[in-house]
N, C-alpha and C positions, 0 to 999 in steps of 0.2 A: 723443727727443721728436718729432722730425720724422716718424719712422716711425709713431708713434701718431696724428699728425694725418693722415697719408696713409691709414692703415687705417680711420680713423673720419671721413673727410671728409664723407660724406653725412649722417651724424648731426649733425656740428658745423654744417654749412651749414643743415640743416633747423632746428636749434635757434636759430641766428642769425636766420633768416627769421621764425620764430614770435615771437621776442623783438622784432624790429623792427616787426612787425605790431601787437603789443600796445602797444608804446610809441607808435606812430602813433595808435592808438585813444584812448589816454589823453590825448595832446596835443590831439587833436581835441575830446574831451569837455571839457577844461579851457578851450580857446578858445571853444567854444560857450557854456559856463557864464559865462565872463567877458563875452561879448557879450549875455547875457540870454536866450539860447535855452533852451527847456525840453527835457529829455531824453525826457519822456513824450509830448509832442505834444498834450496836452489842456489844457483850461482849468484855472486854478489855483483857481477859486471852490469847487469841491467836493473839492479834494485835501487829505487830512489832513496832508501835509507841505509845505503852501504857505508856512508861515512860515520854513522852513529852506531852501527852494528857491532863493531869490534873494538870499542874503546876500553 
């Protein structure tokens, strides 16, 4: 098992970095939504999804 980890260390570390980055993005988006920030950056008056945006 340890030989497998040693031989594939670069692939494993890259996968962990990508996973950590995606989790960070998801957490940031959840915090922004909880604080009432919009992800699109425009006004809600003309948005077709305005009813579901700030639930």
